[in-house]
C-alpha positions in Angstrom: 8.4 -9.9 6.6 5.6 -12.2 7.6 4.6 -15.6 6.6 1.4 -14.8 5.6 3.1 -12.1 3.1 5.5 -14.7 1.8 2.8 -17.4 1.4 0.7 -15.0 -0.5 3.4 -14.1 -2.3 4.3 -17.4 -3.6 0.5 -18.1 -4.4 0.6 -14.8 -6.5 3.7 -16.3 -8.3 2.2 -19.6 -9.2 -1.0 -17.7 -10.4 1.5 -15.8 -13.0 3.3 -19.1 -13.9 -0.1 -20.9 -14.7 -1.9 -18.4 -16.9 -2.3 -19.2 -20.2 -4.0 -15.8 -21.1 -1.7 -13.1 -22.6 -0.6 -10.3 -20.5 0.1 -6.6 -21.6 3.9 -6.4 -22.0 4.0 -3.6 -19.4 2.3 -5.6 -16.8 4.7 -8.5 -17.3 7.5 -6.1 -17.0 6.2 -4.5 -14.0 5.9 -8.2 -12.4 9.2 -9.6 -13.6 10.9 -6.1 -11.9 9.2 -6.9 -8.5 10.0 -10.8 -8.7 13.4 -10.0 -8.7 13.5 -7.5 -6.2 11.5 -9.4 -3.9 13.5 -12.8 -4.5 16.9 -10.1 -4.0 17.8 -11.3 -7.5 18.8 -8.8 -9.4 21.5 -10.1 -11.6 21.5 -8.6 -15.4 18.5 -10.2 -17.1 19.5 -12.6 -20.1 17.7 -12.7 -23.2 18.4 -14.0 -26.8 17.2 -10.8 -28.1 19.4 -7.4 -26.3 16.3 -5.2 -26.8 14.4 -7.4 -24.4 17.2 -7.8 -22.1 17.2 -3.7 -22.1 13.7 -3.7 -21.3 13.8 -6.0 -18.5 16.9 -4.3 -17.1 15.3 -0.7 -17.2 12.1 -2.3 -15.3 14.6 -3.5 -12.3 16.2 -0.4 -12.4 12.9 1.4 -12.0 11.8 -0.4 -9.4 15.1 -0.7 -7.5 14.3 2.0 -4.8 11.3 -0.8 -3.4 12.3 -3.2 -0.7 11.7 -7.2 -0.6 8.3 -6.3 1.5 7.0 -3.3 -0.7 8.0 -5.4 -3.9 6.0 -8.4 -2.5 2.7 -6.5 -1.6 2.8 -4.8 -5.0 3.1 -7.9 -7.0 0.3 -9.3 -4.9 -1.7 -6.3 -6.0 -0.9 -6.3 -9.4 -1.8 -10.0 -9.8 -4.9 -9.8 -8.1 -6.1 -6.7 -10.2 -5.0 -7.9 -13.6 -4.7 -11.7 -13.4 -7.7 -13.0 -11.0 -10.6 -11.3 -13.0 
């Protein structure tokens, strides 16, 4: 994995964390799953609401076939398309 990709990923994460504009739930779940795969943190999601945990777990399950590099690339692409308008 290149240093450029890692830096771009960190910048995209910072953009997501700093945004105050509401985002669509499907976008947030996709970003959540890609982040978890890219950072190798796929432990069971936790939430005080079981339904939210189920949606998060499903999002991770759908992205499990991706590797770290692809996850980072897709995360960056979604941030550029959806949040960097």
